[in-house]
ChimeraX commands (.cxc) that place a marker at each C-alpha (Angstrom):
marker #1 position 99.24,100.86,89.54 radius 0.5
marker #1 position 95.83,102.96,89.00 radius 0.5
marker #1 position 92.85,101.45,91.02 radius 0.5
marker #1 position 89.02,102.21,89.37 radius 0.5
marker #1 position 86.35,102.25,92.31 radius 0.5
marker #1 position 82.98,101.10,91.18 radius 0.5
marker #1 position 80.37,101.78,93.38 radius 0.5
marker #1 position 77.83,99.36,92.09 radius 0.5
marker #1 position 75.75,96.71,93.74 radius 0.5
marker #1 position 79.07,94.50,94.41 radius 0.5
marker #1 position 81.30,97.38,94.81 radius 0.5
marker #1 position 84.11,95.61,92.52 radius 0.5
marker #1 position 87.51,96.97,91.86 radius 0.5
marker #1 position 88.90,96.62,88.23 radius 0.5
marker #1 position 92.63,97.12,87.46 radius 0.5
marker #1 position 94.80,96.13,84.83 radius 0.5
marker #1 position 97.59,93.73,86.04 radius 0.5
marker #1 position 100.74,93.90,84.62 radius 0.5
marker #1 position 100.53,91.27,81.92 radius 0.5
marker #1 position 97.54,93.50,80.94 radius 0.5
marker #1 position 94.54,91.05,82.09 radius 0.5
marker #1 position 91.50,92.81,83.70 radius 0.5
marker #1 position 91.50,92.16,87.69 radius 0.5
marker #1 position 88.69,92.53,90.06 radius 0.5
marker #1 position 87.51,92.12,93.27 radius 0.5
marker #1 position 83.89,90.98,93.71 radius 0.5
marker #1 position 81.44,89.61,96.19 radius 0.5
marker #1 position 81.32,85.71,96.50 radius 0.5
marker #1 position 78.26,83.92,95.34 radius 0.5
marker #1 position 76.92,80.27,96.10 radius 0.5
marker #1 position 78.32,79.24,93.02 radius 0.5
marker #1 position 81.80,80.08,94.82 radius 0.5
marker #1 position 81.50,77.54,98.11 radius 0.5
marker #1 position 84.54,75.35,96.53 radius 0.5
marker #1 position 86.82,78.06,96.40 radius 0.5
marker #1 position 86.00,79.18,99.98 radius 0.5
marker #1 position 86.51,75.72,101.04 radius 0.5
marker #1 position 89.80,75.91,99.65 radius 0.5
marker #1 position 90.42,79.44,100.68 radius 0.5
marker #1 position 89.56,78.91,104.43 radius 0.5
marker #1 position 91.33,75.55,104.79 radius 0.5
marker #1 position 94.52,77.14,103.51 radius 0.5
marker #1 position 94.31,80.12,105.88 radius 0.5
marker #1 position 93.94,77.61,108.52 radius 0.5
marker #1 position 96.11,74.29,107.94 radius 0.5
marker #1 position 93.09,72.33,107.29 radius 0.5
marker #1 position 91.15,73.08,110.53 radius 0.5
marker #1 position 87.77,73.27,109.39 radius 0.5
marker #1 position 88.32,70.00,107.23 radius 0.5
marker #1 position 89.59,68.44,110.63 radius 0.5
marker #1 position 86.29,69.91,112.47 radius 0.5
marker #1 position 83.88,68.74,109.31 radius 0.5
marker #1 position 84.99,65.38,109.41 radius 0.5
marker #1 position 84.41,64.88,113.24 radius 0.5
marker #1 position 80.96,66.63,112.74 radius 0.5
marker #1 position 80.12,64.07,109.86 radius 0.5
marker #1 position 81.54,60.78,111.16 radius 0.5
marker #1 position 83.68,57.93,109.28 radius 0.5
marker #1 position 80.72,57.92,107.07 radius 0.5
marker #1 position 79.93,61.05,106.28 radius 0.5
marker #1 position 81.43,63.48,103.37 radius 0.5
marker #1 position 83.32,66.46,105.05 radius 0.5
marker #1 position 83.86,68.21,101.81 radius 0.5
marker #1 position 80.22,68.22,100.84 radius 0.5
marker #1 position 79.71,69.38,104.61 radius 0.5
marker #1 position 81.91,72.51,104.24 radius 0.5
marker #1 position 80.18,73.37,100.83 radius 0.5
marker #1 position 77.12,73.09,101.92 radius 0.5
marker #1 position 77.99,75.59,104.74 radius 0.5
marker #1 position 79.82,78.00,102.48 radius 0.5
marker #1 position 76.81,77.99,100.27 radius 0.5
marker #1 position 74.23,79.01,102.80 radius 0.5
marker #1 position 72.87,82.00,103.31 radius 0.5
marker #1 position 73.43,82.45,106.93 radius 0.5
marker #1 position 76.15,81.93,109.17 radius 0.5
marker #1 position 79.66,83.35,109.35 radius 0.5
marker #1 position 80.98,80.59,106.79 radius 0.5
marker #1 position 78.68,81.88,104.32 radius 0.5
marker #1 position 79.41,83.55,100.72 radius 0.5
marker #1 position 77.67,86.46,101.67 radius 0.5
marker #1 position 80.65,87.44,104.16 radius 0.5
marker #1 position 83.34,86.95,101.11 radius 0.5
marker #1 position 84.98,88.64,98.21 radius 0.5
marker #1 position 87.03,87.15,95.65 radius 0.5
marker #1 position 90.22,88.60,93.61 radius 0.5
marker #1 position 89.60,87.59,90.19 radius 0.5
marker #1 position 91.57,87.89,87.07 radius 0.5
marker #1 position 90.13,87.36,83.99 radius 0.5
marker #1 position 87.72,84.42,84.23 radius 0.5
marker #1 position 90.27,82.83,87.18 radius 0.5
marker #1 position 89.54,83.12,90.82 radius 0.5
marker #1 position 93.29,84.05,92.36 radius 0.5
marker #1 position 92.32,85.08,96.02 radius 0.5
marker #1 position 89.72,85.59,98.59 radius 0.5
marker #1 position 88.79,86.95,101.94 radius 0.5
marker #1 position 85.87,86.19,104.47 radius 0.5
marker #1 position 85.44,88.53,107.23 radius 0.5
marker #1 position 82.09,89.70,109.59 radius 0.5
marker #1 position 81.50,92.08,112.41 radius 0.5
marker #1 position 82.95,90.66,115.72 radius 0.5
marker #1 position 80.35,90.69,118.41 radius 0.5
marker #1 position 80.57,93.98,120.13 radius 0.5
marker #1 position 79.72,91.96,123.83 radius 0.5
marker #1 position 81.16,88.72,123.45 radius 0.5
marker #1 position 79.26,85.93,125.34 radius 0.5
marker #1 position 81.14,83.60,127.65 radius 0.5
marker #1 position 82.57,80.54,126.42 radius 0.5
marker #1 position 80.35,77.38,126.20 radius 0.5
marker #1 position 81.58,74.45,128.66 radius 0.5
marker #1 position 80.95,72.15,125.61 radius 0.5
marker #1 position 82.95,74.15,122.84 radius 0.5
marker #1 position 85.99,71.77,121.47 radius 0.5
marker #1 position 89.05,72.64,123.36 radius 0.5
marker #1 position 90.79,73.12,119.86 radius 0.5
marker #1 position 88.63,76.24,119.42 radius 0.5
marker #1 position 89.01,77.89,123.03 radius 0.5
marker #1 position 92.08,79.95,122.35 radius 0.5
marker #1 position 90.72,81.22,119.00 radius 0.5
marker #1 position 87.54,82.46,120.83 radius 0.5
marker #1 position 89.26,83.65,123.60 radius 0.5
marker #1 position 91.15,85.75,121.12 radius 0.5
marker #1 position 88.19,87.26,119.38 radius 0.5
marker #1 position 87.04,88.41,122.51 radius 0.5
marker #1 position 89.98,90.57,123.00 radius 0.5
marker #1 position 88.59,92.62,119.90 radius 0.5
marker #1 position 84.82,93.14,120.37 radius 0.5
marker #1 position 83.32,95.54,118.12 radius 0.5
marker #1 position 85.54,94.82,115.33 radius 0.5
marker #1 position 85.66,93.73,111.99 radius 0.5
marker #1 position 86.89,90.45,111.95 radius 0.5
marker #1 position 89.14,89.36,108.66 radius 0.5
marker #1 position 88.84,85.34,109.23 radius 0.5
marker #1 position 90.22,84.12,105.78 radius 0.5
marker #1 position 92.93,85.74,103.84 radius 0.5
marker #1 position 94.49,83.05,101.11 radius 0.5
marker #1 position 95.85,83.23,97.44 radius 0.5
marker #1 position 96.08,80.28,95.31 radius 0.5
marker #1 position 99.91,79.46,94.66 radius 0.5
marker #1 position 100.09,80.31,91.03 radius 0.5
marker #1 position 99.07,83.92,91.86 radius 0.5
marker #1 position 101.57,84.59,95.14 radius 0.5
marker #1 position 103.91,87.22,94.73 radius 0.5
marker #1 position 101.62,89.78,92.50 radius 0.5
marker #1 position 100.62,91.83,95.48 radius 0.5
marker #1 position 97.01,90.31,95.60 radius 0.5
marker #1 position 96.98,89.73,99.37 radius 0.5
marker #1 position 97.66,93.20,99.99 radius 0.5
marker #1 position 94.94,94.63,97.23 radius 0.5
marker #1 position 92.43,92.20,99.32 radius 0.5
marker #1 position 93.82,93.37,103.00 radius 0.5
marker #1 position 93.06,96.88,101.62 radius 0.5
marker #1 position 89.54,95.79,100.38 radius 0.5
marker #1 position 88.59,94.36,103.60 radius 0.5
marker #1 position 89.83,97.60,105.40 radius 0.5
marker #1 position 87.66,99.26,102.90 radius 0.5
marker #1 position 84.52,97.31,103.38 radius 0.5
marker #1 position 84.92,97.29,107.44 radius 0.5
marker #1 position 84.78,101.07,107.32 radius 0.5
marker #1 position 82.21,101.15,105.21 radius 0.5
marker #1 position 80.23,99.09,107.86 radius 0.5
marker #1 position 80.91,101.46,110.32 radius 0.5
marker #1 position 83.95,99.93,112.03 radius 0.5
marker #1 position 86.90,101.99,113.61 radius 0.5
marker #1 position 89.00,98.34,113.82 radius 0.5
marker #1 position 89.92,95.26,111.91 radius 0.5
marker #1 position 90.86,92.30,113.42 radius 0.5
marker #1 position 92.50,88.86,112.26 radius 0.5
marker #1 position 94.45,85.80,113.95 radius 0.5
marker #1 position 97.11,83.81,112.25 radius 0.5
marker #1 position 99.18,81.22,112.89 radius 0.5
marker #1 position 102.85,81.69,114.29 radius 0.5
marker #1 position 104.30,79.45,111.45 radius 0.5
marker #1 position 102.63,81.61,108.67 radius 0.5
marker #1 position 105.96,83.85,108.43 radius 0.5
marker #1 position 104.67,85.53,105.15 radius 0.5
marker #1 position 101.42,86.20,106.03 radius 0.5
marker #1 position 103.15,87.69,109.22 radius 0.5
marker #1 position 105.32,89.67,107.47 radius 0.5
marker #1 position 102.33,91.57,105.32 radius 0.5
marker #1 position 100.34,92.10,108.40 radius 0.5
marker #1 position 103.30,93.78,110.24 radius 0.5
marker #1 position 104.10,95.96,107.31 radius 0.5
marker #1 position 100.20,96.83,106.79 radius 0.5
marker #1 position 100.41,98.38,110.13 radius 0.5
marker #1 position 98.70,95.77,112.13 radius 0.5
marker #1 position 99.67,95.58,115.82 radius 0.5
marker #1 position 100.00,92.10,117.81 radius 0.5
marker #1 position 97.62,92.34,120.55 radius 0.5
marker #1 position 97.79,88.92,122.21 radius 0.5
marker #1 position 98.91,85.06,121.81 radius 0.5
marker #1 position 97.32,81.90,122.74 radius 0.5
marker #1 position 98.82,78.27,122.45 radius 0.5
marker #1 position 97.26,75.96,119.66 radius 0.5
marker #1 position 95.30,73.44,120.87 radius 0.5
marker #1 position 96.10,70.43,118.65 radius 0.5
marker #1 position 94.43,67.26,120.13 radius 0.5
marker #1 position 94.52,65.14,116.71 radius 0.5
marker #1 position 94.93,67.87,114.45 radius 0.5
marker #1 position 98.30,67.76,112.70 radius 0.5
marker #1 position 99.87,71.11,112.35 radius 0.5
marker #1 position 103.21,72.78,113.03 radius 0.5
marker #1 position 101.80,75.93,114.38 radius 0.5
marker #1 position 102.50,76.73,118.45 radius 0.5
marker #1 position 100.49,79.95,118.98 radius 0.5
marker #1 position 97.62,81.72,117.58 radius 0.5
marker #1 position 98.56,85.35,117.16 radius 0.5
marker #1 position 95.66,88.05,117.47 radius 0.5
marker #1 position 96.31,91.46,115.42 radius 0.5
marker #1 position 94.30,94.72,115.04 radius 0.5
marker #1 position 94.56,97.70,113.00 radius 0.5
marker #1 position 92.49,100.98,113.35 radius 0.5
marker #1 position 90.60,101.92,109.92 radius 0.5
marker link #1:1,2 radius 0.2
marker link #1:2,3 radius 0.2
marker link #1:3,4 radius 0.2
marker link #1:4,5 radius 0.2
marker link #1:5,6 radius 0.2
marker link #1:6,7 radius 0.2
marker link #1:7,8 radius 0.2
marker link #1:8,9 radius 0.2
marker link #1:9,10 radius 0.2
marker link #1:10,11 radius 0.2
marker link #1:11,12 radius 0.2
marker link #1:12,13 radius 0.2
marker link #1:13,14 radius 0.2
marker link #1:14,15 radius 0.2
marker link #1:15,16 radius 0.2
marker link #1:16,17 radius 0.2
marker link #1:17,18 radius 0.2
marker link #1:18,19 radius 0.2
marker link #1:19,20 radius 0.2
marker link #1:20,21 radius 0.2
marker link #1:21,22 radius 0.2
marker link #1:22,23 radius 0.2
marker link #1:23,24 radius 0.2
marker link #1:24,25 radius 0.2
marker link #1:25,26 radius 0.2
marker link #1:26,27 radius 0.2
marker link #1:27,28 radius 0.2
marker link #1:28,29 radius 0.2
marker link #1:29,30 radius 0.2
marker link #1:30,31 radius 0.2
marker link #1:31,32 radius 0.2
marker link #1:32,33 radius 0.2
marker link #1:33,34 radius 0.2
marker link #1:34,35 radius 0.2
marker link #1:35,36 radius 0.2
marker link #1:36,37 radius 0.2
marker link #1:37,38 radius 0.2
marker link #1:38,39 radius 0.2
marker link #1:39,40 radius 0.2
marker link #1:40,41 radius 0.2
marker link #1:41,42 radius 0.2
marker link #1:42,43 radius 0.2
marker link #1:43,44 radius 0.2
marker link #1:44,45 radius 0.2
marker link #1:45,46 radius 0.2
marker link #1:46,47 radius 0.2
marker link #1:47,48 radius 0.2
marker link #1:48,49 radius 0.2
marker link #1:49,50 radius 0.2
marker link #1:50,51 radius 0.2
marker link #1:51,52 radius 0.2
marker link #1:52,53 radius 0.2
marker link #1:53,54 radius 0.2
marker link #1:54,55 radius 0.2
marker link #1:55,56 radius 0.2
marker link #1:56,57 radius 0.2
marker link #1:57,58 radius 0.2
marker link #1:58,59 radius 0.2
marker link #1:59,60 radius 0.2
marker link #1:60,61 radius 0.2
marker link #1:61,62 radius 0.2
marker link #1:62,63 radius 0.2
marker link #1:63,64 radius 0.2
marker link #1:64,65 radius 0.2
marker link #1:65,66 radius 0.2
marker link #1:66,67 radius 0.2
marker link #1:67,68 radius 0.2
marker link #1:68,69 radius 0.2
marker link #1:69,70 radius 0.2
marker link #1:70,71 radius 0.2
marker link #1:71,72 radius 0.2
marker link #1:72,73 radius 0.2
marker link #1:73,74 radius 0.2
marker link #1:74,75 radius 0.2
marker link #1:75,76 radius 0.2
marker link #1:76,77 radius 0.2
marker link #1:77,78 radius 0.2
marker link #1:78,79 radius 0.2
marker link #1:79,80 radius 0.2
marker link #1:80,81 radius 0.2
marker link #1:81,82 radius 0.2
marker link #1:82,83 radius 0.2
marker link #1:83,84 radius 0.2
marker link #1:84,85 radius 0.2
marker link #1:85,86 radius 0.2
marker link #1:86,87 radius 0.2
marker link #1:87,88 radius 0.2
marker link #1:88,89 radius 0.2
marker link #1:89,90 radius 0.2
marker link #1:90,91 radius 0.2
marker link #1:91,92 radius 0.2
marker link #1:92,93 radius 0.2
marker link #1:93,94 radius 0.2
marker link #1:94,95 radius 0.2
marker link #1:95,96 radius 0.2
marker link #1:96,97 radius 0.2
marker link #1:97,98 radius 0.2
marker link #1:98,99 radius 0.2
marker link #1:99,100 radius 0.2
marker link #1:100,101 radius 0.2
marker link #1:101,102 radius 0.2
marker link #1:102,103 radius 0.2
marker link #1:103,104 radius 0.2
marker link #1:104,105 radius 0.2
marker link #1:105,106 radius 0.2
marker link #1:106,107 radius 0.2
marker link #1:107,108 radius 0.2
marker link #1:108,109 radius 0.2
marker link #1:109,110 radius 0.2
marker link #1:110,111 radius 0.2
marker link #1:111,112 radius 0.2
marker link #1:112,113 radius 0.2
marker link #1:113,114 radius 0.2
marker link #1:114,115 radius 0.2
marker link #1:115,116 radius 0.2
marker link #1:116,117 radius 0.2
marker link #1:117,118 radius 0.2
marker link #1:118,119 radius 0.2
marker link #1:119,120 radius 0.2
marker link #1:120,121 radius 0.2
marker link #1:121,122 radius 0.2
marker link #1:122,123 radius 0.2
marker link #1:123,124 radius 0.2
marker link #1:124,125 radius 0.2
marker link #1:125,126 radius 0.2
marker link #1:126,127 radius 0.2
marker link #1:127,128 radius 0.2
marker link #1:128,129 radius 0.2
marker link #1:129,130 radius 0.2
marker link #1:130,131 radius 0.2
marker link #1:131,132 radius 0.2
marker link #1:132,133 radius 0.2
marker link #1:133,134 radius 0.2
marker link #1:134,135 radius 0.2
marker link #1:135,136 radius 0.2
marker link #1:136,137 radius 0.2
marker link #1:137,138 radius 0.2
marker link #1:138,139 radius 0.2
marker link #1:139,140 radius 0.2
marker link #1:140,141 radius 0.2
marker link #1:141,142 radius 0.2
marker link #1:142,143 radius 0.2
marker link #1:143,144 radius 0.2
marker link #1:144,145 radius 0.2
marker link #1:145,146 radius 0.2
marker link #1:146,147 radius 0.2
marker link #1:147,148 radius 0.2
marker link #1:148,149 radius 0.2
marker link #1:149,150 radius 0.2
marker link #1:150,151 radius 0.2
marker link #1:151,152 radius 0.2
marker link #1:152,153 radius 0.2
marker link #1:153,154 radius 0.2
marker link #1:154,155 radius 0.2
marker link #1:155,156 radius 0.2
marker link #1:156,157 radius 0.2
marker link #1:157,158 radius 0.2
marker link #1:158,159 radius 0.2
marker link #1:159,160 radius 0.2
marker link #1:160,161 radius 0.2
marker link #1:161,162 radius 0.2
marker link #1:162,163 radius 0.2
marker link #1:163,164 radius 0.2
marker link #1:164,165 radius 0.2
marker link #1:165,166 radius 0.2
marker link #1:166,167 radius 0.2
marker link #1:167,168 radius 0.2
marker link #1:168,169 radius 0.2
marker link #1:169,170 radius 0.2
marker link #1:170,171 radius 0.2
marker link #1:171,172 radius 0.2
marker link #1:172,173 radius 0.2
marker link #1:173,174 radius 0.2
marker link #1:174,175 radius 0.2
marker link #1:175,176 radius 0.2
marker link #1:176,177 radius 0.2
marker link #1:177,178 radius 0.2
marker link #1:178,179 radius 0.2
marker link #1:179,180 radius 0.2
marker link #1:180,181 radius 0.2
marker link #1:181,182 radius 0.2
marker link #1:182,183 radius 0.2
marker link #1:183,184 radius 0.2
marker link #1:184,185 radius 0.2
marker link #1:185,186 radius 0.2
marker link #1:186,187 radius 0.2
marker link #1:187,188 radius 0.2
marker link #1:188,189 radius 0.2
marker link #1:189,190 radius 0.2
marker link #1:190,191 radius 0.2
marker link #1:191,192 radius 0.2
marker link #1:192,193 radius 0.2
marker link #1:193,194 radius 0.2
marker link #1:194,195 radius 0.2
marker link #1:195,196 radius 0.2
marker link #1:196,197 radius 0.2
marker link #1:197,198 radius 0.2
marker link #1:198,199 radius 0.2
marker link #1:199,200 radius 0.2
marker link #1:200,201 radius 0.2
marker link #1:201,202 radius 0.2
marker link #1:202,203 radius 0.2
marker link #1:203,204 radius 0.2
marker link #1:204,205 radius 0.2
marker link #1:205,206 radius 0.2
marker link #1:206,207 radius 0.2
marker link #1:207,208 radius 0.2
marker link #1:208,209 radius 0.2
marker link #1:209,210 radius 0.2
marker link #1:210,211 radius 0.2
marker link #1:211,212 radius 0.2
view
């Protein structure tokens, strides 16, 4: 399938789908916050939502809290770090990533235990470009969109001067694990999932790294 790269401000990728519709990868905007909230929770089995609920308390609006974070200009979970795969006028999938710290700081003692294994794994890939989120809506699965976004993430990492890309996946996300391994991602380490009162089936987080 032919791919046309446009090196404009948004660096979109356009192509024709099998159905003849136009598809593109574009930089997200603040108006895409709702999609980003869905994608990050799809990718992590509602762990972000679980944390937002604790942050706002029983009388707060956890989804509104997440939307505000996605629409902000700063922070790792920001639209500025996200790209969306769009088919016609429909958003089909998304990725979110950013540079990992070159010299990770020690994990703070007051860090919620549920995040400690994730931070431990992130620290094993210092200076990489960290792919935090890769998710596709159910209606668009099976079309190679995940592979296209993974390739785009690698392009973004290279363009930013990184030589490695890293990601963390749950051991229960079997389709994602097959994709990463098929695309040359190497398993580096695992950590047990700390669940607390987070309802999830996963037992381990798995760190993958690939040279780009």
